[in-house]
N, C-alpha and C positions, 0 to 999 in steps of 0.2 A: 374371342374375348379381348377386351382392351388391354394394351400392352402394360399399362400401369398396374394391372391386377396380378400379372405374373412376373413383373420385374423383380430384381433383387430387393431385399428388405431394406429400404432407405426411408428416412424420415419424411422427405418431401412427397413421397408417393403414398404415405399411409392414409392421408385424408384428402387425396386428390378427388376431383369431381367424379371421375369414373369409379373410384373405389367407394365413394359414398353412395353413388347411384346403385352400385351392385349390392351394397349393404342394405339399402332400402328394399331392393328386390328380394334379398334373402329373408328379411324380417317379414315381409308380406308372404313369401313362400312358406315360411315356417308356420305362420298363422293359418294359412289355407290348408296346409298338411295336417295341422292339429284338428281343424274342423272336419276334414275327411276321416280322420281316425275316429273321432267321436261318433260321427254318423255311421261308420262301418261297425263300430262297437254296438251301437244301438240297434242297427239292423240285425246283427247276430243275436242280440238279446231278445229281440222280438221274434226271431225265428225259433229260438229255443225256449220261449215262454218265461223269460227272466227279466222282462222289461221293468218290473216294479223294483228290482234290486239295483238298478242303475241310479246315478245321481238325479237325473231328471225325473225318473219314476218315483224315487223316494220323495222328491219335492211335491209331486202331485198327491201322493199319499198323505203327506203332512197337511196339505191344504183341505182335504176332505174329511179327515177323521174327526176334526172338532165338532162340526154339526152332526155327523153320524153318531158320535159319542153322546151328544145331548139327547138325541132321539132314543138311543139304547138305554140311557140312564132313566128316561121316562118309562120305558118298558119295564125296567127293573122295579120301579116304584109301583107300577100296575100289578106286577107279578106278586108283590108282597101283600096286595089287597085280595079280596075274595073274588074280584072280577076275572073274567077269562082273559087270557093273554095271547096275542098273536105270536106265533112261533112255537106254541105248545109247551110241553113239559120241559123242553130243552132250555128255554129261557130261565126256568127255575134252576136248572143245573149250573148255569154259568153266571148267576147273578152276583157271586162274590168275587168275580174276576174283574180286572181293570177294563172299563169300557173303551178307553183309548186304544189299549193293546188289542182287544178283540176286533175293533173296527179297522185297525191297521192290518191285521191278518186277513180280514175279509176283503179289504180294498186291494191288497197285494195279490191275493188269489184271483180276484176278478180281472185285474189289470194284466196279469200274465196271459198273453194270448190275445188281448184285446186289439192288438195291431196286426193280427194275422191276416194274410191276404186271402185265406180260404173263406169262402162264403161272403166275400165282400166285407170282411171284418166283423161279421155277425157271429154271435156266440149263442148257443142253445141256452135258454133260460133255465131249463131243468138241469142241464149239465153244470152250468156255473153255480147254481144253488147247491147242487150235490157236492161240488168241490169245496165251496165255502163251508158247508156243514161238516165235511170230513176234516178240513183244516182246523176248524174250531174244536172239533172232537179231540184231535191230537193235542192241542194246547190245553184243553180241559184235563186230559189224562195226566199230562206233565204237571199241571197245577195241583191236582189231587195227590200225586206222588210226592211233590215237594212238601205238601202239608203233612204227609205221613212220615217222611224221612228225607229232609233236605239234602244231606250229604250223599245218600244213596242215589237220589234222583239226579244230582249233578254228575255223579260218576256214570250213571246210565246214559245220560245225554252225551257225555264225552265218548262213550263206547259207540253209540249210534252215529255220531257225527264223524268219527274216525273211519267209518266204513266207506266203501266206494260210493261215489255220488252219481254214478251213471243212471241208477234207478230213480233218482229224484225223490219226490215226496212218497211215492209208493214203496220204494225200498226202505226209506227211513221209518215209515209207518209199520211195515212188517218187522223190521229190526227192533223197533221199540216194543212191539207186542211180544216178540220172542224174549227179549231181555226182561220185560215186565212180568212175563209168565213165571220167572224164577222168584219173584218177590211180592207181586201185587195180589190182592184178593180177587176173586172171580167177578165181583160186581164192577170193578174198575176195568177189568180186561174185556168184558162183554162189549162187542161193537154196538154202536147205536143203530137202530133200524133205519133203513134208507129213507123211508118217508119222513122220519124225524129230522134226518140230516137236511133233506130238501126243504122242509118247512122252516127250519132255523135259517138256512141259507137265504131263503126268500125274504126273511125279515131284513137282512143286511142289503139285499138287492133293492128292496123297497126304499131303504135309506138313500142308496146311491142314485136312484132315479128321481128322488124328490127334488122339487125346485130349489131348495136351499143347498143342495149338493150339486146336482146336475152333472154327475160324472157320466152316466149312461142314459140312453133313451130306449124305450121298448119298441121293438119292431117285429117283423115276422121273417121266417126263412123256410125254405123247403124242408119238409120233414124226412124225405127219402122213403116214406112208406107208400105202399100201394093203396089204392082206393080213393074215395072222394076227398078225404082230408089230405090236402097237399101242403099245408103250411103249419108252422108251429111258432110259438112265441120265442123271441130272441132278444138279445141285448146288443147294443151298438154304442160305441163312444159318441157322446153328444158332439155336435159341431164346435161348441165353445170349448169342450175338453180337448178336441183335436187341435184347435187353434192355440190354446194355452200350452199344450205339449210341444208344439213346434216352436213357440216362442221361448219356452224353457230350454229346449235343445240349443237354440241359437245363443241364448244367454250363457249357458254353460260353456259353449264353444268359445265365446268371447272372453269369459272370465278365467278360463283355464287355457290361455293361449300357449301354444308350443313355442319354445325358445331354442335357438341353435347357437353355436359359436358365432362370433363376429369376425369379419375380415379387416376391420379397422379397430384401433384401440377403443375400448368402451368409453362412454360418456363419463367424465369424472364425477365423483360424488361431491356435491357442495351443499346439499339440502336433504331433508328426509324423504324427498321424492324426486324422481327425474334423472337419476343416474343410470349407468349401465347401457341401456339401449337408446339408440338415437331417434328411431322413427315410430315408436309405439303410438304416439298421439296422432299419427297420420293413418294408422290402420283402422279404418272405419268400416262398420257393418250396418245393415238395415236396422238392427235392434240397438246399435250403439253408434249413431251417425257422427257423433263428435269425436270418435276415435277411442282407443284403449286408454285406460288411466295410466298416468306416468308410473314407471317402475318404482316400487316402494323400497326404501332402505330396509324396512323390517317387514318380513312376511307374517301375515296373520296377526298384526298388531291390534290390540284392543283400543277402543276410543280413549281410554285413560293413558295408554302408552303413546298414542299419537300426539296427545297434548304435551306429554312429558318430552317427547322428541323435539317438538317445536321450541321448547324452552331450553333444552340442553346444549352444552358446548360439545359438539361431536367432532371436533377437529382431529382428535387422535384416531377416532373410528374411520373418518374419511381418509386420512393419510394411509392407514393400513390397507383399506379396501382398494384405494387407487393404486397402491404399490403392487399388489398382487394381480389386479385385473389389467394392468398395463404390460404384464409379461406376455410376450408372443410365444405361441406354441406352434407345432406342426405335426403332421402325421408321420410316424416312423415308418418309412416305406419298406424297410427290410422285415420288420415285424408284421406289417400288413401283408407282405408277400407270403410269409409262412402261414399266417392265418387263412388267407385266401386259398392256398393250396390244400390246407386241412379241410376247409369247407367243401372243396371239390372232391374230397374222398381220399386224400393222401395220408390220412392218419387214423380215421375211425372215430366213433363216438366217444367223447370224454365229458368231464364235468363242464368244460368250456366250449365244447363243440357239440351241437345237436344236429343229427342228420335231418335232412329236409323231409324225408318220407317216414311215415310211421313204421314201427316195428311190427312184423307179421306175427300174429298169435300162432300157437301150435295148431297143426292141422286137426280137423275133426276126426275123432276115432270112429271107425266103421261100427255099425250096429252090432255085428257078431262079436267083434273084439270087446266092445263095451259090455256086453252081457257076461263075458268071461273075466272081466276085471274085478278085483276086490274093491270093497268100499273105500279102503285107504288109497288105492291107486286112482279111483275115480275122483276122490277129494283132492289128491295131489294134482291131477290133470286140470281140474277146475281152478285150483289155486294158481297154476302156471298161466292159464288164460287170464285170470283176474290180474295177475302181476303185470302182464304185458299191457293190458288195457290201462292199468294204473300208470305205468311208465309213459304210455302214449299221451294220457291226459296231462301229466306233469310236463311233458315236452312241449305242449302247445304254447304256453307263455314264454318258455325259454326260446322257442323257435321264433316267436314274434319279436322278442328283444334282439335276437341275433340278426334277424332280417333288418330291423331298424338301425342297428349299429353299423352293419355292413353298408347300408344305403348312405348314411350320413358320413361315414369315413370315406367312401368313394366320392361323395359329393365335395368334401373339403380337402381331399388329398392334393388337389391341384394348386392350392393356394400356398404361397411361401410362408405365410403366417396367419394364424387364427388366434382369437382372444376369447376370454370367458368373462362374462359379467358376474359380479359377486354382490350378495347382500346378506343380511343377518336374520336370525330367528329372534323370537321375543326375549331370549336370554343373552343375545349378543354373539352367539356362535356364527361363524362365517360359512356360507355355502355358495357354490357355483349355481348359476341359473342356466342350465343347459340340459335339454330333455333327453338327448340320446347319447352324448359322449361328454366326458368331463374328467378333469384331473382328480376329482373326488369320486369317480365312478367305480365300476367293477375292476377286478384285477386285470382283466383283458383290456379295458379302456386305458388303464394306467400304462400298460405296456405299449399301447398303440400311440401314445403321445410322448413327444420329446420337446425340449426347448428349441424354438426357431433360431435363437441367437445363442451361440455357445461361448465358452471361454477356452482360451489356449491353456493346455495343461503344462504345468511346470514340474520339474523333478529335482528337488533339492537334495536327494540322496539322504544321507544320515545326519547332515548338519546344514544349517543350524537348527531347523525346526521341521522335521519330516512330517509332522502331523498337519502342517499347512500346505503340503505338497499336493497338487492336483492328481498326480499319478498315484500317490499314496491313497488318497480318498477314492480313486477309481477302483483300486484293488480292494479297499475295505467294502465298498458298496457291492462289488461282485459277490463277495462272501456273504454280505447281509442278505442280498436277494436270493441267494441259494438257501439260506436258513441257518448259516453258520455265524450266528450273531450273539452268542452268549459268552463270548470270550473277549479278550482285550483287542483293541484296534490292531496292535502289532501282530497278534496271532491270526486275525482275519486277513491281513495283507499277506502273511506267510502262507495261509491256506490257498489264496489265489495263485501265488507263485508255484506252490506245489501241485496245483491242479490246472496249470495253464494248457497242458495238452488236451485235456477234456474240454476246456473253455474254447480253445481255438477250433477243435474238431466240431463242436456244437455250432459255432458261428459259421463254419464252412459248409456243413451239411446238416442243418437243423431237422430236416424231415427224415434223414437216415440215422443220425446219431441223436437218439431221443433221450439222452441222459439229462437234458435240461428239464424233462418232465418229472424228474425225481426231486427237483428243487421244492422249496416250501410251497405248499398249495396256494397260499395267499399271494406270493410274489414270483411265481414261475415265469410269467410273461415279462416282468421287469428283469428277471435274471437273463432271459433270452436277449432282451435289449442290451443288457450289460455285457453279455458275451460279444455281441456285435461291436459295441464301443471298444472293448478290450482288443478285439482283433484289429479294428481300424487303427487304434493307437500303436499296436505292434507294427503294422505294415507301414504307417507313416514315419515312425521314428527309425525303423530299419532303413527306409529310403532316405533318411536324413532330412525329412520334412517335419514341420511343427504340426501338432494335432489339436484341432478345436473340437472340444467334446460338448455334445448337446444332451447328454444323459442326465436326468434328474436324480440327485442324491437325496433321499428322504431321511430326516433325523427325527426319530420318534422319542417322545417323552416316556419315561419308565413308569408305567401304571400312573398316568398323569393325574387322575383324580386323587390318588393318595399322595402324589407329590404336593398338590395344593393343600390337602389336609395337613400334611406334615409341616409345611411352611406356615400355615395358619396357626397351628397349635404348638409350633416349635418342638415337634415330636422327634427326638433324636433317634429313637428306635426305628420307627417307620421311615424316617428320612434316610437312614443308612441303607435300608433295603430298597429304596426307590432312587438311589444314587444322587441324593442331595449332599452327601458327604464324599469328599475326594477319596478315591481308591485306585488300586492298580488294575482292577478288572471290574466289569459290571456285576452288580449284585442281582439276584434273581428271587424276587418275592414269591412268584408263582411256584418255583421249585421248593422254596422253604415251606410254603403252606402244604404242598403235596407231601413233603417229607413228614411234616407233623401229622397229616392225615393218615399216612401209612403206619406211623407209630400207634395211633389210636386204633386203627384197624387190627393191628397185631394184638393189642390188649383186649379188644373185643373178641378176637378168636380164642384167646385164653379163657375168656368168660363164657365161651360157646354161645355168643350172641347170634341171633338169626341174621343171615345174609353176610356176616363178617367174612366167612371162609370164601364165599364167592367173590367178594371185593378184593380180598388178598390175592386170589389167583389172577385177577385182572392186571395187577401191577399199576397202581395209580401213579400217574405222572403229572407234569405241570399243565398238560392240556386239559385235565379235569379241573385243576385249580383256577385256571385263567378266567373262565366266565364268572366264577364266584368272586374272585378278587377284583376283577374289572368292574363288576356291577355294584359291589358293596359301597364304594364312595358316593354313588349316585342314588342311594336310597332303595336299592332293590332288596326284596325280602328273600328268605331262603327258598320259598316255593316258587318265586317268579323265575328262578333259573333251573327249575326242574326239567323243562324241555331241552335246554342246552346241555345239561348233563346226560340226558338220554341220547342226544345226538352224538356227544363225545363217546359214549359207550358204543353206539352203532359204528362209528368210524373205527374205533379200536378193534372191534370184532371183525369188521370187514377187511381190515388190513392184516389180521392174524393169519397165519398159515393154516391152522387147523380149522375144524368146523366150529360153529357157534356153540356155546355151552347149552346144556339142556334147559336151564332156566330162562334163556333168552326167548324161546318160543311160547313160554307160559306168561301170559299178560300179567297175571297177579304176582308171579315171582319176579318178573322184570320190574314191575312197579315197586316191589319191596326192596330190590337191590338199588334202584335209583334213589328212593327215599332215604335209605341208609347212607348212600354216598353223599347226598345233598346235606343231610344233617351233620355228617362227619366233616365235610369240607367247610361248611358254614362255621362249625365250632372252631376248626383250625384257623380260619380267617379271623374270627373275633379275637382269638388268643394272640394273634400277631398284630392286630390293629385296634387295640383297646381304646386309645385316645381318639382316633377318628370316629369310632363307634359312639363314644361319649359326645363328640362334637356334633354328630348327626342328630342325636337325641336332644341336644341343646337347641339346635336350629328349629326342631319341631316344637320345642317349648316356647321359643320366640313367636312362632306362628300361632300357637294357642293363646299367648298373651295378646297378640295383635287382634285375634278374634274377639277377645274380651274388651279391649280398649277401643277398637274401631271396627265393629263387625261389618260395616258397609264400605270399608275402604280396602281396595285390593292390596296384596303384598307388593311392596315396591321398594327398591333401593338403587343406589348409583354404584355401578361397577367401577373398578380402578381406572378403566379407560374413559370414564365419563358417560358410559352408555346407561340410559335409564331402563332398568329391568322392571316389568310390571307383570305379576301373575294375577289374572282376574277371571279365572274360570267361574262361570255362573250356572246355576240351574236355569231351566227354561222358565220364563215368567208365567205366573198362573193366570188363568182366565177368571176375570172378576164377574162376568155375566154376559148375557146376550139380550139384545133388543129384538123383539119379534113384531115386525110390522109388514104391511104389504106395500110393494112398489110395482106400479103398472099392473096391479091385479095379482102379483105373485108374492109369496111369502119370502121375506128376506130376514136374515138373522145376523147382523154384524156383531163381531166379537169385541168385547171390551177387555183390554188387557190391563192388569194391575200394575204394569210397568216392568222394568227389568227384573229378572230373577235374582234371588239372593245369592251371595257368593257361596260357592261349593266348598265349604271349609274343610270337610274331611279330605277332599282331594288336594286342596291347597296345602294342608299340613303335611301330607305325604310328599308333595311336590317341592317343598322349600329346599330340602337338602340337595337333591339333584339339580334343581334350578340354580341354587347358589353356586355350587361347584362349576356347573356349566358356564355361569356368567363369569367366573374367574378364568377358566381356560379360554373363553372367548376374548376376555380383556387382554390376557397375555398375548394372544395371537395377534390382535391388531397393533398392540404396542410394539411387539417384536418385528412385525412386518414393516411398520413405519421406521423403526430404528435401522433395520437392514437396508431400506432404501436410502436412508441418510448416509449409510456407510458404503453407498454405491454398489450394493449387491442388487443387481437389476433383474436377475432371473429368479423368480420366486414361485413356490408352490406351497399349498397348505391343505391339510386334512385334519382340522380340529387341533389335535395335539401333535401333529406330524408336520414338519417344515422341510421344504426342499429348495435346492439350488444346484448349480453345476459342481462337479468335483473340485474345480479350482477354488471355489469360494466356500466350500462346505465347512472348512475349519473356521473361517471368519463368521459364518452364520451360526455355527455352534457356540462361538464365544458371545455373539449378540444374544442368543437365546438364554444363555446362563446369566448374563448381566441383567437383562430386562426382567427375568423371573426373580432374581435376587432383589433388585431395586423395588419391584412391585410390593414385596412383603417387608422389606427393610424400612420403606418410607411410609407405609400405611397399614391400617388394621381393618380389613374388610368386614370382620364381624362387628367391630365397633361402629362402622358405618351403617350396618343393618340395625343395630341397637338404636342408633340415633334416628333412623327412619321410623322405628317403632315409637319413639318418644314424640316425634312430629305427628305421626298418624293419630296418636291418642290425644293430641291437643294439649299435652303437658310436657313441653320440651325439657323441662328441668326436673320433672318428678314422675314420669311415667313408669309403671312397674316393669322392671327387667327381671326375667326369671333367674332363679339361682341355678347353679350347676354348670356354669361355663367352665370347661376344663382348664386347669391351671397350665400355663405355658411351660413347655419343657426347656431343655438346654440346647436345642438345635441352633447353630449359627448359620442363618440364611446367607450371610455374606460369604461364607466359606464355599458355597456351591459354585461360585465363579470358577473355582479350580477343579470342579468335578467333571472330568471329561465325558463321563458316561450318563450324565443327567439327560442329555438328548443325543441319541446315536444308535 
């Protein structure tokens, strides 16, 4: 390797010719690796008969269902007349179902297995027709069930889909009939005759081989039967379909290019496209010979937003992005050594370590023993086997991620510095663009990364300002990463002093002294890295040397969504509990909501309300309240957090010493407990956050007025950073009609589109509250990053509402965060900016209707938060 690439990190070597050549090779290697992954994924899908569920397969399905649906609709018209209908009586049965949906089911069923190497890619016509007929029958039964009882049908589908997936369609069909047997009448449970299934399936096959679709062609294959008849009718993908499929695969490989860290500072942002990566435009393929498109500032931007970006002054956004992406990182070799040893079998399977081999299921019970077993024992044995297979299935994706992470870490560990390109989503939130490792990645990825350039730690002792001391912040972050972070900074530093024996022991023997695994589940790998940094500081200072620390110190906002709501509405009650008001120790809104929920549960127990006693026995803590409180500012509903509460329950029960309660294994009882908890926690959250709840409803009222004033104009506003936010979700455009003519003797039917679909207002009204708050946290992030860079804080990290730097500069960064947050709300009114956007959209800038009900501002002094040490930390 060229010496410039492994030389110490110095400015002249960063963009040397050798470094840039290596960077170009890395970008090309990442692209080719992405193509190989996609092709391997598609090969696996073809082997398992799930090709139609991949992105290229779905694209092919979308292309063929339009003309198929036209033909099916004509069949429905014929079936309503007195004339005979091809497909028999089953066409009458499905005529009130959506033709597009039915054709999608048929096309997916036929495509699955169409790339099989068996029989030269040929499929038995009878077998394909039967599978299509069976798939349509399944959907017909669910359709009829939904007509009888929609709520019950949804519950039944959830039950079936939660079951093991190894049996595929056959298992789900059997499970659906078993569940349906409890509720459905006999006429809906009776299976369709096989000849009726095949007859119906043949109708859809006929559509797919027609000239206007051309997905398959009819051929012959060996029947496998004895006697004179050696061949039977078969289907095979048409040559044009194969060609299109290959082109689509190449197109998806090109459009979803893999990205890795850079080994030179990323290309600075100066325009809405072209920042981040240096050589994308040189990465050419057969299907895209001109090279990849320049890296966009905004991922998934709508046409309206792209136009707005071209007009906007994005200097603040550019400054923030450039500041964070110019930060050099490196692989933490000591954490990597521990992880590598664990992968080699030095620790055992954990949440973060997946063994390379599958878990062996229980041995088969001999026949004579099986005969002597009771029904309960047999059921338990089958359950154990099913559990093992379930864990093995879940381990597959984790194992793939683990392999990819290990490969990319080993690939980049040799470089003295690596960098990450950043861009934004449609709301202005900032994300890294790195496929396998990132400072915003998993808890393990965060532990594996450290700053390539550190800062020397100072130790000012008790005077004049210990909170600005690098040593002080090192001690604070050690406690933070352990999970001891709900107390004052001074108490956290004292905790580290009191536990220095454990910290040094873990750093010296991490595989033997596994107490670091007892740290907070989310930050245990960062705690291990902090133990190493603490040990190095101790050794260097003991030897009389200065210590340069590379450990990232992350400063988190306190329930940042509610911080923005409190500042927007000047809500002193919520502001106090999210640390916008100065105090001697951090406030805990999650704990307060949990306490209120416990009080409500106690009152419910006194009323002998169902499930209250079970919830009281659980001991509701802040971990149950957290998903509700965190999701509330972003417009989540009470039932959207149902699954997270169930997961919190599962973790609570798994960590308990005793066995699980009796109701846990009863699905209906477990559902009752979870629903009771969700309702109780939601009520407690509303009681503590009344003004933000009113603000959320007001934003939805603004969206409703926008719909009335400008129904064809997307929701759009300018965030405080100057970033133009555009929410423009649309329905798919309707088909206006078809032209049926012959071309070269064949029927062609080009589709005529009525234009872009209408705005999906029901979704936009629901999305405005989370979109608005996300735009504010994104704005504060780039404003704060730019201000930090101007304050010469050069090592920066960010994860939405979490900001990072070295321990030496952590106090300075915390001050910058408080000042920029306070200034953003003291100098402007983001809701007023949204109201002004509504006036402009309605074409009446002076008199557009503004909905009533904007919450009156409270008495919170946003300027006072400059002195609130715990607003970020």
